[in-house]
MARVO-449509 format. One record per atom (N, C-alpha, C): residue in three letters; x, y, z; residue number from 1. Coordinates in Angstrom, 1 decimal. Example, Ala and Ser with C-alpha at 12.3 -4.5 7.8 and 13.67 -1.06 7.14 Angstrom:
% residues 2
PT   resn        u        v        w   resi
PT    Ala     13.2     -5.7      7.8      1
PT    Ala     12.3     -4.5      7.8      1
PT    Ala     13.2     -3.3      7.8      1
PT    Ser     12.8     -2.2      7.1      2
PT    Ser     13.7     -1.1      7.1      2
PT    Ser     12.9      0.0      7.9      2
END
This chain:
% residues 83
PT   resn        u        v        w   resi
PT    Met    -43.3   -173.6      7.0      1
PT    Met    -43.4   -173.4      5.6      1
PT    Met    -41.9   -172.9      5.0      1
PT    Thr    -41.7   -173.4      4.2      2
PT    Thr    -40.3   -173.1      3.4      2
PT    Thr    -40.3   -171.9      2.8      2
PT    Val    -39.1   -171.2      2.5      3
PT    Val    -39.1   -169.8      1.7      3
PT    Val    -39.7   -170.1      0.3      3
PT    Ala    -39.4   -171.2     -0.3      4
PT    Ala    -39.8   -171.4     -1.6      4
PT    Ala    -41.4   -171.4     -1.6      4
PT    Ile    -42.1   -172.0     -0.7      5
PT    Ile    -43.5   -171.9     -0.5      5
PT    Ile    -44.0   -170.7     -0.5      5
PT    Val    -43.3   -170.0      0.5      6
PT    Val    -43.8   -168.5      0.7      6
PT    Val    -43.8   -167.6     -0.5      6
PT    Lys    -42.6   -167.8     -1.2      7
PT    Lys    -42.3   -167.1     -2.5      7
PT    Lys    -43.6   -167.4     -3.6      7
PT    Glu    -43.7   -168.7     -3.6      8
PT    Glu    -44.8   -169.1     -4.4      8
PT    Glu    -46.1   -168.5     -4.2      8
PT    Lys    -46.6   -168.6     -2.8      9
PT    Lys    -47.7   -168.1     -2.5      9
PT    Lys    -47.7   -166.6     -2.9      9
PT    Leu    -46.7   -165.8     -2.7     10
PT    Leu    -46.7   -164.4     -3.0     10
PT    Leu    -46.7   -164.1     -4.3     10
PT    His    -46.1   -165.0     -5.0     11
PT    His    -46.2   -164.8     -6.7     11
PT    His    -47.7   -164.9     -7.1     11
PT    Lys    -48.3   -165.7     -6.4     12
PT    Lys    -49.8   -166.2     -6.8     12
PT    Lys    -50.7   -165.2     -6.3     12
PT    Tyr    -50.5   -164.6     -5.1     13
PT    Tyr    -51.5   -163.4     -4.8     13
PT    Tyr    -51.1   -162.2     -5.5     13
PT    Ile    -49.8   -162.0     -5.6     14
PT    Ile    -49.7   -160.6     -6.6     14
PT    Ile    -50.3   -160.9     -8.0     14
PT    Glu    -50.3   -162.0     -8.6     15
PT    Glu    -50.8   -162.2     -9.9     15
PT    Glu    -52.5   -162.0     -9.9     15
PT    Arg    -53.1   -162.2     -8.8     16
PT    Arg    -54.5   -162.0     -8.7     16
PT    Arg    -54.9   -160.9     -8.1     16
PT    Ala    -54.2   -160.3     -7.2     17
PT    Ala    -54.6   -159.2     -6.5     17
PT    Ala    -54.7   -157.9     -7.2     17
PT    Asp    -55.7   -157.1     -6.7     18
PT    Asp    -56.2   -155.9     -7.4     18
PT    Asp    -55.1   -154.9     -7.3     18
PT    Gly    -55.2   -153.8     -8.1     19
PT    Gly    -54.1   -152.7     -8.0     19
PT    Gly    -53.9   -152.1     -6.6     19
PT    Lys    -55.1   -151.8     -6.0     20
PT    Lys    -55.0   -151.3     -4.6     20
PT    Lys    -54.2   -152.1     -3.5     20
PT    Lys    -54.4   -153.3     -3.8     21
PT    Lys    -53.7   -154.2     -2.8     21
PT    Lys    -52.2   -154.3     -3.1     21
PT    Ile    -52.0   -154.4     -4.4     22
PT    Ile    -50.6   -154.3     -4.9     22
PT    Ile    -49.9   -153.1     -4.4     22
PT    Lys    -50.4   -152.0     -4.6     23
PT    Lys    -49.7   -150.7     -4.2     23
PT    Lys    -49.5   -150.8     -2.6     23
PT    Ala    -50.5   -151.2     -1.9     24
PT    Ala    -50.3   -151.3     -0.6     24
PT    Ala    -48.9   -152.2     -0.1     24
PT    Leu    -49.2   -153.2     -0.7     25
PT    Leu    -47.9   -154.3     -0.4     25
PT    Leu    -46.6   -153.7     -0.8     25
PT    Tyr    -46.7   -153.0     -2.0     26
PT    Tyr    -45.3   -152.3     -2.4     26
PT    Tyr    -44.9   -151.3     -1.4     26
PT    Ala    -45.8   -150.5     -1.1     27
PT    Ala    -45.5   -149.3      0.0     27
PT    Ala    -44.9   -149.9      1.3     27
PT    Tyr    -45.3   -151.1      1.6     28
PT    Tyr    -44.8   -151.9      2.9     28
PT    Tyr    -43.5   -152.3      2.6     28
PT    Val    -43.0   -152.8      1.4     29
PT    Val    -41.6   -153.5      1.3     29
PT    Val    -40.8   -152.4      0.5     29
PT    Ala    -41.2   -151.2      0.0     30
PT    Ala    -40.4   -150.3     -0.8     30
PT    Ala    -39.2   -150.0     -0.1     30
PT    Asn    -39.3   -149.6      1.1     31
PT    Asn    -38.2   -149.2      1.9     31
PT    Asn    -37.0   -150.1      2.0     31
PT    Glu    -37.6   -151.5      2.3     32
PT    Glu    -36.5   -152.5      2.3     32
PT    Glu    -35.8   -152.8      0.9     32
PT    Met    -36.7   -152.7     -0.1     33
PT    Met    -36.1   -153.0     -1.5     33
PT    Met    -35.1   -151.8     -1.8     33
PT    Glu    -35.3   -150.7     -1.3     34
PT    Glu    -34.3   -149.7     -1.6     34
PT    Glu    -33.0   -149.8     -0.8     34
PT    His    -33.0   -150.2      0.4     35
PT    His    -32.0   -150.5      1.2     35
PT    His    -31.1   -151.8      0.7     35
PT    Glu    -31.9   -152.5      0.1     36
PT    Glu    -31.4   -153.9     -0.4     36
PT    Glu    -30.6   -153.7     -1.6     36
PT    Asn    -30.9   -152.6     -2.3     37
PT    Asn    -30.2   -152.3     -3.7     37
PT    Asn    -29.0   -151.4     -3.5     37
PT    Asn    -28.7   -151.1     -2.0     38
PT    Asn    -27.4   -150.0     -1.8     38
PT    Asn    -26.4   -151.2     -1.5     38
PT    Ile    -25.3   -151.1     -2.4     39
PT    Ile    -24.3   -151.9     -2.1     39
PT    Ile    -23.1   -151.7     -1.2     39
PT    Phe    -23.3   -150.4     -0.6     40
PT    Phe    -22.4   -150.0      0.3     40
PT    Phe    -23.0   -150.0      1.8     40
PT    Asp    -22.2   -150.3      2.9     41
PT    Asp    -22.8   -150.2      4.0     41
PT    Asp    -22.4   -148.9      4.7     41
PT    Ala    -22.9   -148.7      5.9     42
PT    Ala    -22.9   -147.4      6.5     42
PT    Ala    -21.4   -147.0      6.6     42
PT    Glu    -20.5   -147.8      6.8     43
PT    Glu    -19.2   -147.4      7.1     43
PT    Glu    -18.5   -146.8      5.8     43
PT    Met    -18.7   -147.7      4.8     44
PT    Met    -18.4   -147.3      3.5     44
PT    Met    -19.0   -146.0      2.9     44
PT    Met    -20.2   -145.7      3.2     45
PT    Met    -20.6   -144.6      2.8     45
PT    Met    -20.0   -143.4      3.6     45
PT    Ala    -19.8   -143.6      4.8     46
PT    Ala    -19.1   -142.4      5.6     46
PT    Ala    -17.9   -142.0      5.0     46
PT    Val    -17.0   -143.1      4.6     47
PT    Val    -15.8   -142.9      3.8     47
PT    Val    -15.9   -142.1      2.5     47
PT    Leu    -17.0   -142.3      1.8     48
PT    Leu    -17.3   -141.8      0.5     48
PT    Leu    -17.7   -140.2      0.8     48
PT    Asp    -18.6   -140.1      1.7     49
PT    Asp    -18.8   -138.8      2.1     49
PT    Asp    -17.8   -137.9      2.5     49
PT    Glu    -16.7   -138.5      3.2     50
PT    Glu    -15.7   -137.8      3.7     50
PT    Glu    -14.7   -137.2      2.3     50
PT    Arg    -14.6   -138.3      1.7     51
PT    Arg    -13.8   -138.1      0.2     51
PT    Arg    -14.5   -137.1     -0.5     51
PT    Ser    -15.8   -137.1     -0.6     52
PT    Ser    -16.5   -136.1     -1.4     52
PT    Ser    -16.5   -134.8     -0.8     52
PT    Asn    -16.5   -134.6      0.6     53
PT    Asn    -16.3   -133.3      1.1     53
PT    Asn    -15.0   -132.8      1.0     53
PT    Asp    -13.8   -133.7      1.1     54
PT    Asp    -12.6   -133.3      0.7     54
PT    Asp    -12.3   -132.5     -0.6     54
PT    Tyr    -13.0   -133.4     -1.4     55
PT    Tyr    -12.8   -133.0     -2.9     55
PT    Tyr    -13.5   -131.6     -3.2     55
PT    Leu    -14.8   -131.5     -2.6     56
PT    Leu    -15.7   -130.3     -2.8     56
PT    Leu    -14.9   -129.0     -2.1     56
PT    Ser    -14.4   -129.3     -0.8     57
PT    Ser    -13.5   -128.1     -0.1     57
PT    Ser    -12.3   -127.8     -0.7     57
PT    Gly    -11.8   -128.5     -1.7     58
PT    Gly    -10.4   -128.5     -2.2     58
PT    Gly     -9.4   -129.1     -1.3     58
PT    Lys     -9.7   -129.6     -0.4     59
PT    Lys     -8.6   -130.4      0.5     59
PT    Lys     -7.9   -131.3     -0.1     59
PT    Ser     -8.5   -132.2     -0.9     60
PT    Ser     -7.9   -133.2     -1.6     60
PT    Ser     -7.6   -132.8     -3.0     60
PT    Lys     -6.3   -133.3     -3.6     61
PT    Lys     -6.0   -133.1     -4.9     61
PT    Lys     -6.7   -134.1     -5.8     61
PT    Thr     -6.8   -133.6     -7.0     62
PT    Thr     -7.4   -134.4     -8.1     62
PT    Thr     -6.4   -134.6     -9.3     62
PT    Phe     -6.4   -135.6     -9.9     63
PT    Phe     -5.8   -135.8    -11.1     63
PT    Phe     -6.4   -136.1    -12.4     63
PT    Thr     -5.9   -135.5    -13.4     64
PT    Thr     -6.6   -136.0    -14.8     64
PT    Thr     -6.3   -137.2    -15.3     64
PT    Arg     -7.1   -137.8    -16.2     65
PT    Arg     -6.7   -139.1    -16.4     65
PT    Arg     -5.4   -139.2    -17.1     65
PT    Glu     -5.1   -138.3    -17.8     66
PT    Glu     -3.5   -138.2    -18.3     66
PT    Glu     -2.4   -138.4    -17.3     66
PT    Glu     -2.7   -137.6    -16.1     67
PT    Glu     -1.6   -137.5    -15.0     67
PT    Glu     -1.6   -139.1    -14.4     67
PT    Ser     -2.8   -139.6    -14.2     68
PT    Ser     -3.1   -140.9    -13.6     68
PT    Ser     -2.3   -141.9    -14.2     68
PT    Met     -2.4   -141.8    -15.8     69
PT    Met     -2.0   -143.0    -16.5     69
PT    Met     -0.4   -142.5    -16.6     69
PT    Lys      0.3   -141.6    -16.6     70
PT    Lys      1.6   -141.4    -16.5     70
PT    Lys      2.0   -141.9    -15.2     70
PT    Asp      1.5   -141.7    -14.1     71
PT    Asp      2.0   -142.1    -12.8     71
PT    Asp      1.9   -143.6    -12.9     71
PT    Ile      0.7   -144.2    -13.3     72
PT    Ile      0.7   -145.7    -13.4     72
PT    Ile      1.7   -146.4    -14.2     72
PT    Asn      1.8   -145.7    -15.4     73
PT    Asn      3.1   -146.3    -16.3     73
PT    Asn      4.3   -146.2    -15.8     73
PT    Glu      4.6   -145.1    -15.2     74
PT    Glu      6.0   -145.0    -14.3     74
PT    Glu      6.2   -146.1    -13.2     74
PT    Phe      5.2   -146.3    -12.6     75
PT    Phe      5.3   -147.3    -11.6     75
PT    Phe      5.4   -148.7    -12.1     75
PT    Arg      4.7   -149.1    -13.3     76
PT    Arg      5.1   -150.1    -13.9     76
PT    Arg      6.3   -150.4    -14.4     76
PT    Lys      7.0   -149.3    -14.9     77
PT    Lys      8.3   -149.3    -15.4     77
PT    Lys      9.3   -149.7    -14.2     77
PT    Lys      9.1   -149.0    -13.1     78
PT    Lys      9.9   -149.5    -11.8     78
PT    Lys      9.6   -150.6    -11.5     78
PT    Leu      8.5   -151.4    -11.5     79
PT    Leu      8.3   -152.7    -11.1     79
PT    Leu      8.9   -153.7    -11.9     79
PT    Lys      8.9   -153.4    -13.3     80
PT    Lys      9.6   -154.1    -14.3     80
PT    Lys     11.2   -154.2    -14.2     80
PT    Asn     11.6   -153.1    -13.7     81
PT    Asn     13.1   -152.8    -13.6     81
PT    Asn     13.5   -153.3    -12.1     81
PT    Gly     12.8   -153.8    -11.3     82
PT    Gly     13.0   -154.1    -10.0     82
PT    Gly     13.0   -153.0     -9.0     82
PT    Leu     12.4   -152.0     -9.1     83
PT    Leu     12.4   -150.9     -8.4     83
PT    Leu     13.7   -150.4     -8.2     83
END
């Protein structure tokens, strides 16, 4: 059976199923759906957690928008002038 046929059968089933069955089906696939929506893999999440912890502990320095834009503009000028 192809994926397209399975999808169609599931759609038809959901359209006619009672609320109790739909909730049971949802409970069965909810965890998988949640993980599918996560765009970061475990490695990236570890990096983000580490950076967040560094920020919260004061270990990493933060910059205001103005400071960041100043640094970016200075870097652009250097590139334009051939470093």
